[in-house]
N, C-alpha and C positions, 0 to 999 in steps of 0.2 A: 504494498498499501505507499502511496506518495500522495503529498498534499503540497502545492505549490514546488513541485520538484523534488522535495526531500524524501528520503525514506524515513518511515516512522516507525516507531518501537510499537508492535502489538502485543496486550496484554490478556486478550482474552477473544476468541472468535468463536462461532457459531454457525448455524445455518442462517439466523436471523439477526445477528447482532456482531459487532465488532469494535472492541475498545482499542484504543490507541491513543498515544500521547501528541498533541499538536503542537508543532515547532513552535519556537518562538518567532513571530512575525514584528517586524518594526513599520507599522502601519500609523498612521495617524486619522484614519478613517475609514469605514467600511470598505473592504477590497475583495474584488471577487480572485478566487484561488481554484485550481483545478485539483480534484480528488481522485485518483485513480486505483482501484482496487484490481488486483490481477491474480488470478490463481491458474497455473498453470498457461495454457495458450488462451485462455478466456480473460477478459477484463472489461471493465466498466468505468466510464468516465463521467463525473458530473462535476458542476461547478458550485462550490460553497460560497458564502460571505464569511471574511475574516474581518473581527474587530479588535481595535486596539484594547477594550474591555468587556467580559463577559460575566461579571461577578456572581458567584453561586456560593452559598453558605451550606455546609454540609449539615444534617441532621442525624440524629439516633435511628431512625425510622427509615433513612435510606429515601425518603421521598420527598426531602426537599421542605418539609412541613413541620412544625413544632419543635419540639427539643433540640437544641443547636449540638453538634459535635463538637463540645468544648470542653476544655479542662481548667483546673484551677493551677496556674502554674507552680512548676516544681513538685509536683504531686501528678497521680495516675487518676485523681478524682475528678468523674464527671460533674460538672455544674449544672446539677439537676435536684429536684427535691430530695433529702435523705433517704434512701432505701429505695429509689426509683430503679436505681442501676448499683452492683455492688461498690460498697466506696463512695456513693454520689454524696455530694453535699451542695447546698445554696452556697454562693460567693459571698463572702462578706462587703459590705461599702468600702472602697480603697483597696480592695484586693485586685491582682493582676490575674485575667484570664485570657488563654489562648483560643482564638477562633480559628477553625480549620474549612477552608474556601479554595476555590478554582475563580481562575479567570480575572485575575488581577495584573495581567499585563507584562511587561517587561522587565526583567531584573538585574541589577550590578551582579558582578561573576557570577556571570550564566554559565550552568553546567552544560556538558555535551547533551544532547538529546538521548533520553533513556538514562542517564545516570543520575545517582542521587545528588541531593542538593549538598554544597559544601558546608563546612562547620566554621571555617575562619578562613578569610571574613565571610562573612553570611552573604547569602543571596537576597538582597533586599530590592524593594519594587521600586522602580523609579517614582512614580505617584505614590503618597500618601493617602490610604482611603479615610473617608469620615464614617464612624461610629456612634451610634447612640443605641443606650440602654434606660428603656421605658421613656424615649423622647428626649433624655439628657445627654449632651456630650461626654463620648469618653474619650481620656487620651489614649493615642495609640504611641505605644512604646516601640514596636517592631511590624513589620508588614514585608513580608518576602515568603522565598521558598522554606517550608521546613525541613530545617537540618537534616540528612541522612534519607530523605524521600524523595521519591521521584514525581515531579509535577505536582507537588500538592503546597499549597499556599497556607500560611498560618499569619494570623493577624494577632498581636497582643495589645491588649487594652486593660485599663486602669478602670474599674466600676466605680462609677461616681458617686461621690458621698450623697448627692442628691438624686440618685436614683431611687424608682420605687421599690417597696419588698412584694416578693409573693414567689409562687412556685413557677409563674410562665411569664416573666417579664420580657417584654417585646425588643428584639436585638436587629438594629437595620446597619446596614455597611453599604456606601457608596463609593466610587471611584470613577474618576473621566467622566462624572458627568451620568453613570451607569447607576442603578440601585440594584442590590441583589434581593433574595427572598427575605422576607421577614423570618426569624426564627425565636426561639424563647429560651432564656436560662433561668435559672432559679436564685434570686437576690434575698439575702436576710437581713 
């Protein structure tokens, strides 16, 4: 499989689905790119649109809704109501949380396609997203590729002191004028 002339790493293939890593494109606006799937002597080509940003927040239900795939920094605790997942707990106001996402655009210290993201120096996004927790602006301390993972973005935020408390506090993320799906975290 190629997109824009670059061979892409495949992570899953079945008769109805192909999962692959999209290469980093240096585009400033929606741009057409050619996607070609080849199997033996057969091939199919379509035109797809590549955009600078297409943010999406991961969720624990893998559907893009509800509970965020987020952890409390420095722990393995999912930021959810206590007992919802093994070891989960609400975030405290002022605490740092890591959100996991996709589509945040180009990064510094870009790894090779299909290679894990570096740990030193980190691969940071060239644009900084805006994140809200319960409609309150959250400070972003890092935005970039999650170290040691392939193509996974991580955004570290500080839960605002003014954020509301609850089991399902809405979290939004915007970058480059594009807003991701809304997810929730638990805040005490």
